[in-house]
C-alpha positions in Angstrom: -20.0 -2.7 -12.0 -18.7 -5.8 -14.0 -20.8 -7.9 -15.9 -20.1 -11.4 -16.6 -23.4 -13.5 -16.3 -23.9 -13.7 -12.5 -22.7 -11.9 -9.6 -18.8 -11.1 -8.9 -17.9 -11.0 -5.7 -14.6 -9.1 -4.5 -12.7 -9.2 -1.9 -9.6 -6.9 -1.0 -7.6 -6.3 1.6 -4.0 -4.2 1.9 -1.2 -3.3 5.0 0.8 -0.6 5.3 3.7 0.5 7.6 6.0 2.9 8.0 9.2 3.3 10.4 10.9 6.7 10.3 13.4 9.1 12.2 13.6 12.4 12.3 16.8 15.0 13.4 16.2 18.2 13.9 18.9 20.7 15.0 17.3 24.1 15.2 20.4 26.2 15.1 21.4 24.7 12.4 17.9 23.8 9.9 16.0 26.2 11.7 12.3 25.0 11.4 13.0 22.2 9.3 14.3 18.3 9.8 15.4 15.9 8.4 13.6 12.1 7.9 15.2 8.6 6.7 12.6 5.8 6.9 11.8 2.8 4.7 8.0 1.6 3.9 6.4 -2.0 2.7 2.9 -2.1 1.5 1.0 -4.7 0.4 -2.3 -4.9 -1.0 -4.5 -7.9 -2.5 -7.7 -8.0 -4.6 -9.5 -11.1 -5.8 -12.5 -10.7 -8.0 -14.5 -14.5 -8.3 -17.4 -15.3 -10.4 -18.6 -18.6 -11.7 -16.5 -18.0 -15.3 -13.2 -16.7 -14.0 -11.4 -15.3 -11.1 -8.8 -12.8 -11.6 -6.1 -12.4 -8.3 -4.2 -9.1 -8.4 -1.0 -9.0 -5.8 0.5 -5.9 -5.5 3.9 -5.9 -2.8 6.0 -2.8 -2.7 8.7 -1.4 -0.8 11.8 0.9 -0.4 13.0 3.6 1.4 11.7 7.5 1.6 
């Protein structure tokens, strides 16, 4: 989909992880559950051709 005069080689990878803790008290909350957790996400993409090399890295993490 990109025209740089030659073939553009594209590779990408991603990793996602979640850790959650649930709490449920049917007498107090009914069908509602409280949740606390954290996530980690890492994505990278490399577009390589004879003209240039574009590298994108996107790490993110936080609470949920």
